[in-house]
Backbone as JSON Lines, residues from 0, in Angstrom:
{"i":0,"aa":"X","n":[0.8,-1.4,-0.32],"ca":[-0.08,0.27,-0.17],"c":[0.98,1.21,0.22]}
{"i":1,"aa":"X","n":[0.63,2.01,-0.97],"ca":[1.41,3.06,-0.74],"c":[0.91,4.32,-0.06]}
{"i":2,"aa":"X","n":[2.07,5.2,0.43],"ca":[1.57,6.51,1.2],"c":[0.86,7.38,0.45]}
{"i":3,"aa":"X","n":[-0.2,7.92,0.95],"ca":[-1.08,8.8,0.27],"c":[-1.5,9.76,1.41]}
{"i":4,"aa":"X","n":[-2.02,11.02,0.58],"ca":[-2.39,11.94,1.53],"c":[-4.07,11.54,1.35]}
{"i":5,"aa":"X","n":[-4.69,10.71,1.88],"ca":[-6.13,10.63,1.87],"c":[-6.49,9.93,3.16]}
{"i":6,"aa":"X","n":[-7.91,10.41,3.36],"ca":[-8.39,9.4,4.53],"c":[-8.89,8.11,4.15]}
{"i":7,"aa":"X","n":[-9.16,6.81,5.33],"ca":[-9.45,6.11,5.27],"c":[-10.51,5.89,4.42]}
{"i":8,"aa":"X","n":[-11.24,4.76,4.28],"ca":[-12.28,4.82,2.93],"c":[-13.29,4.67,4.15]}
{"i":9,"aa":"X","n":[-13.08,4.07,5.61],"ca":[-13.99,3.67,6.11],"c":[-14.71,4.94,6.78]}
{"i":10,"aa":"X","n":[-13.76,5.94,6.88],"ca":[-14.0,7.24,7.71],"c":[-15.15,7.77,7.19]}
{"i":11,"aa":"X","n":[-15.85,7.2,5.91],"ca":[-16.97,8.29,5.18],"c":[-17.91,7.52,5.69]}
{"i":12,"aa":"X","n":[-18.15,6.24,6.2],"ca":[-19.4,6.05,6.38],"c":[-19.54,5.43,7.92]}
{"i":13,"aa":"X","n":[-18.03,5.17,8.44],"ca":[-18.26,4.32,9.94],"c":[-18.22,5.57,10.97]}
{"i":14,"aa":"X","n":[-19.32,5.51,12.05],"ca":[-19.19,6.43,13.52],"c":[-17.95,5.84,13.81]}
{"i":15,"aa":"X","n":[-17.58,6.93,14.39],"ca":[-16.35,6.89,15.44],"c":[-16.63,6.76,16.8]}
{"i":16,"aa":"X","n":[-17.11,5.48,17.17],"ca":[-17.79,5.2,18.5],"c":[-16.93,5.82,19.73]}
{"i":17,"aa":"X","n":[-15.88,5.67,19.47],"ca":[-14.91,5.58,20.24],"c":[-14.54,7.12,21.05]}
{"i":18,"aa":"X","n":[-15.1,8.15,20.19],"ca":[-14.91,9.56,20.33],"c":[-16.14,10.17,20.69]}
{"i":19,"aa":"X","n":[-17.37,9.13,20.81],"ca":[-18.58,9.49,21.0],"c":[-19.32,10.08,19.82]}
{"i":20,"aa":"X","n":[-19.11,9.87,18.8],"ca":[-19.64,10.26,17.46],"c":[-21.13,10.01,17.27]}
{"i":21,"aa":"X","n":[-21.86,10.88,17.26],"ca":[-23.57,10.16,17.24],"c":[-23.86,10.42,15.51]}
{"i":22,"aa":"X","n":[-25.1,9.86,15.11],"ca":[-25.15,10.23,13.76],"c":[-25.84,11.4,13.31]}
{"i":23,"aa":"X","n":[-26.44,11.74,14.24],"ca":[-27.5,12.74,13.97],"c":[-27.96,13.93,15.59]}
{"i":24,"aa":"X","n":[-27.48,15.35,15.11],"ca":[-27.8,15.83,16.29],"c":[-28.86,17.05,15.9]}
{"i":25,"aa":"X","n":[-29.34,18.26,16.45],"ca":[-30.36,18.89,15.84],"c":[-30.04,20.3,16.82]}
{"i":26,"aa":"X","n":[-30.12,21.3,16.21],"ca":[-29.86,22.5,16.41],"c":[-31.13,23.52,16.33]}
{"i":27,"aa":"X","n":[-31.9,23.7,17.18],"ca":[-33.12,24.64,17.17],"c":[-32.86,26.19,16.66]}
{"i":28,"aa":"X","n":[-32.97,26.81,15.47],"ca":[-32.78,27.95,14.9],"c":[-33.03,28.96,16.0]}
{"i":29,"aa":"X","n":[-32.07,30.01,16.39],"ca":[-32.2,30.77,17.83],"c":[-33.16,32.13,17.25]}
{"i":30,"aa":"X","n":[-33.19,32.43,15.72],"ca":[-34.0,33.59,15.14],"c":[-35.51,33.26,14.76]}
{"i":31,"aa":"X","n":[-35.46,31.82,14.27],"ca":[-36.87,31.44,13.77],"c":[-37.4,30.52,14.6]}
{"i":32,"aa":"X","n":[-38.63,30.65,15.02],"ca":[-39.42,29.72,16.24],"c":[-39.47,28.22,15.5]}
{"i":33,"aa":"X","n":[-39.68,28.14,14.29],"ca":[-40.16,26.85,13.65],"c":[-38.89,26.58,12.81]}
{"i":34,"aa":"X","n":[-38.05,26.29,12.88],"ca":[-36.96,26.21,12.08],"c":[-35.78,25.4,13.0]}
{"i":35,"aa":"X","n":[-34.99,24.58,12.27],"ca":[-33.57,23.91,13.02],"c":[-32.9,23.31,11.82]}
{"i":36,"aa":"X","n":[-31.42,23.14,12.35],"ca":[-30.92,22.59,11.82],"c":[-30.39,21.16,12.23]}
{"i":37,"aa":"X","n":[-30.65,19.92,11.39],"ca":[-29.71,18.85,11.54],"c":[-29.04,18.42,11.08]}
{"i":38,"aa":"X","n":[-27.65,18.04,11.79],"ca":[-26.43,17.64,11.43],"c":[-26.13,16.1,11.52]}
{"i":39,"aa":"X","n":[-25.84,15.92,10.19],"ca":[-26.17,14.22,9.8],"c":[-24.58,13.72,9.63]}
{"i":40,"aa":"X","n":[-23.98,12.95,10.35],"ca":[-22.9,12.32,10.12],"c":[-22.63,11.26,9.41]}
{"i":41,"aa":"X","n":[-21.5,11.38,8.07],"ca":[-21.48,10.06,7.82],"c":[-22.39,9.97,6.63]}
{"i":42,"aa":"X","n":[-23.02,10.85,6.28],"ca":[-23.85,10.95,4.95],"c":[-23.74,11.91,3.96]}
{"i":43,"aa":"X","n":[-24.03,11.55,2.7],"ca":[-23.99,12.78,1.6],"c":[-25.12,13.11,0.92]}
{"i":44,"aa":"X","n":[-24.7,13.49,-0.36],"ca":[-26.06,14.02,-1.38],"c":[-27.13,13.16,-1.46]}
{"i":45,"aa":"X","n":[-26.65,11.57,-1.2],"ca":[-28.01,10.5,-1.86],"c":[-28.66,10.56,-0.6]}
{"i":46,"aa":"X","n":[-28.83,10.71,0.48],"ca":[-29.55,10.68,1.38],"c":[-29.92,12.55,1.96]}
{"i":47,"aa":"X","n":[-29.11,13.52,1.42],"ca":[-29.75,14.79,1.61],"c":[-30.85,14.9,0.61]}
{"i":48,"aa":"X","n":[-30.55,14.56,-0.54],"ca":[-31.58,14.8,-1.83],"c":[-32.84,13.93,-1.91]}
{"i":49,"aa":"X","n":[-32.53,12.8,-0.98],"ca":[-33.99,12.02,-0.86],"c":[-34.61,12.84,0.56]}
{"i":50,"aa":"X","n":[-34.09,13.35,1.4],"ca":[-34.67,13.87,2.66],"c":[-35.39,14.99,2.28]}
{"i":51,"aa":"X","n":[-34.6,16.16,1.46],"ca":[-35.27,16.97,0.79],"c":[-36.44,17.09,0.18]}
{"i":52,"aa":"X","n":[-36.12,16.36,-0.7],"ca":[-37.57,16.28,-1.51],"c":[-38.52,15.79,-0.93]}
{"i":53,"aa":"X","n":[-38.52,14.53,-0.12],"ca":[-39.76,14.11,0.42],"c":[-40.36,15.27,1.64]}
{"i":54,"aa":"X","n":[-39.21,16.15,2.11],"ca":[-39.65,17.42,3.17],"c":[-40.6,17.9,2.45]}
{"i":55,"aa":"X","n":[-40.15,18.33,1.21],"ca":[-40.9,19.48,0.44],"c":[-42.18,18.99,-0.13]}
{"i":56,"aa":"X","n":[-42.56,17.86,-0.16],"ca":[-43.96,17.32,-0.35],"c":[-44.67,17.53,0.46]}
{"i":57,"aa":"X","n":[-44.21,17.74,1.91],"ca":[-45.36,18.35,2.94],"c":[-45.73,19.2,3.09]}
{"i":58,"aa":"X","n":[-46.83,19.61,2.7],"ca":[-47.31,20.97,2.76],"c":[-46.9,21.85,4.45]}
{"i":59,"aa":"X","n":[-46.43,21.0,5.29],"ca":[-46.32,21.71,6.9],"c":[-45.01,22.32,6.4]}
{"i":60,"aa":"X","n":[-44.44,22.12,5.48],"ca":[-42.54,22.42,5.29],"c":[-42.55,23.71,4.31]}
{"i":61,"aa":"X","n":[-42.24,24.72,4.94],"ca":[-41.94,26.27,4.05],"c":[-40.43,25.73,3.5]}
{"i":62,"aa":"X","n":[-39.16,25.39,4.15],"ca":[-38.41,25.08,3.62],"c":[-37.51,24.18,4.03]}
{"i":63,"aa":"X","n":[-36.95,23.27,3.05],"ca":[-35.82,22.57,3.19],"c":[-34.8,22.28,2.44]}
{"i":64,"aa":"X","n":[-33.73,21.99,2.97],"ca":[-32.37,22.56,2.37],"c":[-31.14,21.53,3.04]}
{"i":65,"aa":"X","n":[-30.09,21.14,2.02],"ca":[-28.92,21.0,2.94],"c":[-27.77,21.05,2.17]}
{"i":66,"aa":"X","n":[-26.56,21.08,2.62],"ca":[-25.63,21.22,2.38],"c":[-24.27,20.7,2.93]}
{"i":67,"aa":"X","n":[-23.36,20.41,2.25],"ca":[-22.01,19.67,2.45],"c":[-20.86,20.33,2.61]}
{"i":68,"aa":"X","n":[-20.69,20.62,3.96],"ca":[-19.74,21.84,4.05],"c":[-18.48,21.87,3.42]}
{"i":69,"aa":"X","n":[-17.99,20.49,3.33],"ca":[-16.68,20.51,2.5],"c":[-16.38,18.75,2.08]}
{"i":70,"aa":"X","n":[-16.28,18.64,0.63],"ca":[-16.08,17.18,0.46],"c":[-15.4,16.19,0.95]}
{"i":71,"aa":"X","n":[-14.41,16.67,1.86],"ca":[-13.64,15.56,2.67],"c":[-14.13,15.68,4.38]}
{"i":72,"aa":"X","n":[-15.19,16.47,4.48],"ca":[-15.65,16.54,5.68],"c":[-16.86,15.62,5.4]}
{"i":73,"aa":"X","n":[-16.93,14.56,6.05],"ca":[-18.32,13.68,5.87],"c":[-19.49,13.81,6.92]}
{"i":74,"aa":"X","n":[-20.0,15.21,6.17],"ca":[-21.23,15.21,7.15],"c":[-22.63,16.51,6.18]}
{"i":75,"aa":"X","n":[-23.31,16.1,6.57],"ca":[-24.61,16.92,6.33],"c":[-25.25,17.62,6.99]}
{"i":76,"aa":"X","n":[-25.66,18.87,6.73],"ca":[-26.37,19.7,7.68],"c":[-27.58,19.98,6.71]}
{"i":77,"aa":"X","n":[-28.69,19.57,7.47],"ca":[-30.09,19.55,6.77],"c":[-30.82,20.73,7.45]}
{"i":78,"aa":"X","n":[-31.21,21.81,7.02],"ca":[-32.18,22.84,7.75],"c":[-33.57,22.76,6.84]}
{"i":79,"aa":"X","n":[-34.62,22.98,7.98],"ca":[-35.77,22.62,7.94],"c":[-36.65,23.93,8.56]}
{"i":80,"aa":"X","n":[-37.63,24.16,8.12],"ca":[-38.35,25.61,8.45],"c":[-39.74,25.04,8.15]}
{"i":81,"aa":"X","n":[-40.77,24.71,9.1],"ca":[-42.16,24.36,9.16],"c":[-43.12,25.43,8.78]}
{"i":82,"aa":"X","n":[-43.93,25.59,8.27],"ca":[-45.03,26.59,8.21],"c":[-45.98,26.91,9.2]}
{"i":83,"aa":"X","n":[-45.64,26.35,10.22],"ca":[-46.32,26.72,11.19],"c":[-45.67,26.47,12.58]}
{"i":84,"aa":"X","n":[-45.88,27.44,13.97],"ca":[-45.01,27.16,15.13],"c":[-45.29,25.98,15.78]}
{"i":85,"aa":"X","n":[-46.6,25.57,15.37],"ca":[-47.11,24.29,16.16],"c":[-46.62,22.86,15.83]}
{"i":86,"aa":"X","n":[-45.69,23.12,14.56],"ca":[-45.36,21.5,14.0],"c":[-43.73,21.94,14.13]}
{"i":87,"aa":"X","n":[-42.9,20.66,14.65],"ca":[-41.85,21.12,14.75],"c":[-40.65,20.47,13.63]}
{"i":88,"aa":"X","n":[-39.63,20.73,13.3],"ca":[-38.88,20.29,12.71],"c":[-38.73,18.84,12.55]}
{"i":89,"aa":"X","n":[-38.53,18.27,14.03],"ca":[-38.47,16.9,14.45],"c":[-39.25,16.24,14.03]}
{"i":90,"aa":"X","n":[-40.83,16.64,13.84],"ca":[-42.14,16.09,13.36],"c":[-41.79,15.87,12.18]}
{"i":91,"aa":"X","n":[-41.87,16.83,11.45],"ca":[-41.92,16.46,9.9],"c":[-40.48,16.12,9.31]}
{"i":92,"aa":"X","n":[-39.31,16.01,9.96],"ca":[-38.36,15.16,9.41],"c":[-38.44,13.53,9.68]}
{"i":93,"aa":"X","n":[-38.97,13.16,11.09],"ca":[-39.87,12.08,11.49],"c":[-40.51,11.26,10.6]}
{"i":94,"aa":"X","n":[-41.61,11.99,9.91],"ca":[-42.44,12.2,9.36],"c":[-42.07,11.41,7.64]}
{"i":95,"aa":"X","n":[-41.0,12.17,7.49],"ca":[-40.35,12.13,5.82],"c":[-39.49,10.87,5.97]}
{"i":96,"aa":"X","n":[-38.96,10.3,7.11],"ca":[-38.22,9.11,7.11],"c":[-39.46,8.22,6.95]}
{"i":97,"aa":"X","n":[-40.41,8.16,7.9],"ca":[-41.18,6.97,7.84],"c":[-41.75,6.49,6.36]}
{"i":98,"aa":"X","n":[-41.9,8.15,5.86],"ca":[-42.8,7.91,4.47],"c":[-41.56,7.37,3.4]}
{"i":99,"aa":"X","n":[-40.54,7.64,3.71],"ca":[-39.46,7.16,2.71],"c":[-39.29,5.42,3.19]}
{"i":100,"aa":"X","n":[-39.52,5.25,4.21],"ca":[-39.36,3.93,4.57],"c":[-40.49,2.96,3.96]}
{"i":101,"aa":"X","n":[-41.72,3.59,3.97],"ca":[-42.89,2.89,3.53],"c":[-42.83,2.93,2.07]}
{"i":102,"aa":"X","n":[-42.24,3.78,1.48],"ca":[-42.1,3.74,-0.1],"c":[-40.84,2.61,-0.7]}
{"i":103,"aa":"X","n":[-40.16,2.48,0.08],"ca":[-38.91,1.67,-0.14],"c":[-39.46,0.3,0.32]}
{"i":104,"aa":"X","n":[-40.18,-0.16,0.98],"ca":[-40.99,-1.19,1.39],"c":[-41.66,-1.69,0.34]}
{"i":105,"aa":"X","n":[-42.63,-0.57,-0.21],"ca":[-43.65,-0.75,-1.31],"c":[-42.78,-1.13,-3.04]}
{"i":106,"aa":"X","n":[-41.62,-0.44,-3.0],"ca":[-40.64,-0.61,-4.24],"c":[-40.35,-2.36,-4.29]}
{"i":107,"aa":"X","n":[-39.76,-2.87,-2.78],"ca":[-39.14,-3.86,-2.72],"c":[-40.24,-5.24,-3.09]}
{"i":108,"aa":"X","n":[-41.64,-4.62,-2.82],"ca":[-42.53,-5.7,-2.65],"c":[-43.04,-5.72,-4.07]}
{"i":109,"aa":"X","n":[-42.93,-4.64,-4.88],"ca":[-43.52,-4.59,-6.06],"c":[-42.48,-5.22,-7.39]}
{"i":110,"aa":"X","n":[-40.93,-4.92,-6.67],"ca":[-39.91,-5.18,-7.16],"c":[-39.94,-7.27,-7.38]}
{"i":111,"aa":"X","n":[-39.94,-7.84,-6.13],"ca":[-40.25,-9.03,-6.29],"c":[-41.27,-9.78,-6.46]}
{"i":112,"aa":"X","n":[-42.69,-9.21,-6.46],"ca":[-43.42,-9.83,-7.34],"c":[-43.33,-9.79,-8.75]}
{"i":113,"aa":"X","n":[-42.98,-8.48,-9.57],"ca":[-42.53,-8.63,-10.91],"c":[-41.81,-9.78,-11.22]}
{"i":114,"aa":"X","n":[-40.47,-9.98,-10.24],"ca":[-39.68,-10.79,-10.61],"c":[-40.07,-12.43,-10.53]}
{"i":115,"aa":"X","n":[-40.94,-12.34,-9.72],"ca":[-41.53,-13.96,-9.36],"c":[-42.67,-14.09,-10.55]}
{"i":116,"aa":"X","n":[-43.5,-12.89,-10.71],"ca":[-44.15,-12.96,-12.15],"c":[-43.55,-13.4,-13.37]}
{"i":117,"aa":"X","n":[-42.58,-12.87,-13.74],"ca":[-41.49,-12.78,-15.04],"c":[-40.44,-14.59,-14.89]}
{"i":118,"aa":"X","n":[-40.35,-14.72,-13.67],"ca":[-39.96,-15.64,-13.79],"c":[-40.98,-17.04,-13.74]}
{"i":119,"aa":"X","n":[-41.98,-16.94,-13.46],"ca":[-43.11,-18.12,-13.62],"c":[-43.4,-18.34,-15.41]}
{"i":120,"aa":"X","n":[-43.41,-17.02,-15.83],"ca":[-43.87,-16.89,-17.51],"c":[-42.67,-17.34,-18.22]}
{"i":121,"aa":"X","n":[-41.29,-17.24,-17.6],"ca":[-40.24,-17.49,-18.42],"c":[-39.36,-18.4,-18.16]}
{"i":122,"aa":"X","n":[-39.64,-19.38,-17.23],"ca":[-38.92,-20.6,-16.78],"c":[-39.3,-21.7,-17.69]}
{"i":123,"aa":"X","n":[-40.67,-22.31,-17.94],"ca":[-40.72,-22.98,-18.44],"c":[-40.11,-23.24,-19.98]}
{"i":124,"aa":"X","n":[-40.26,-22.2,-20.66],"ca":[-39.65,-21.6,-21.83],"c":[-37.89,-21.9,-22.0]}
{"i":125,"aa":"X","n":[-37.21,-21.76,-20.96],"ca":[-35.75,-21.37,-20.75],"c":[-35.67,-22.78,-20.14]}
{"i":126,"aa":"X","n":[-36.14,-23.2,-19.82],"ca":[-36.05,-24.81,-19.18],"c":[-36.01,-25.59,-20.33]}
{"i":127,"aa":"X","n":[-37.41,-25.7,-20.73],"ca":[-37.41,-26.62,-22.18],"c":[-36.33,-26.49,-22.98]}
{"i":128,"aa":"X","n":[-35.84,-25.51,-23.51],"ca":[-34.77,-25.27,-24.51],"c":[-33.53,-26.08,-24.52]}
{"i":129,"aa":"X","n":[-33.13,-26.46,-22.97],"ca":[-31.97,-27.07,-22.83],"c":[-31.94,-28.54,-22.12]}
{"i":130,"aa":"X","n":[-33.22,-28.91,-22.32],"ca":[-33.34,-30.32,-22.16],"c":[-33.25,-31.15,-23.48]}
């Protein structure tokens, strides 16, 4: 292995539990009562854009955006502002995560059913060719 000025690849996705690194933290905005910033460690544009798009589907969300402070810093900052002071950013983020989990489960189910259906329709023809 050659010496290179690069971080370990595992630093991009494994939390440093020895130093007490946590996955997500929340800081309420001091100027706006219904806004806050979530700092998500070891995540990138993949999760950031998914969460942002799901949050923007919610009518209770006024603003949702994320940024990565620097390409070599494995952290995402997600800013959420709700349209009402009675709905907290934590609530809409939790709902967005649950909705994405449900969509993922639905996609998995549909894909499995489609593959099984295809196998049933096509297996007899493929098996028959090689006998």
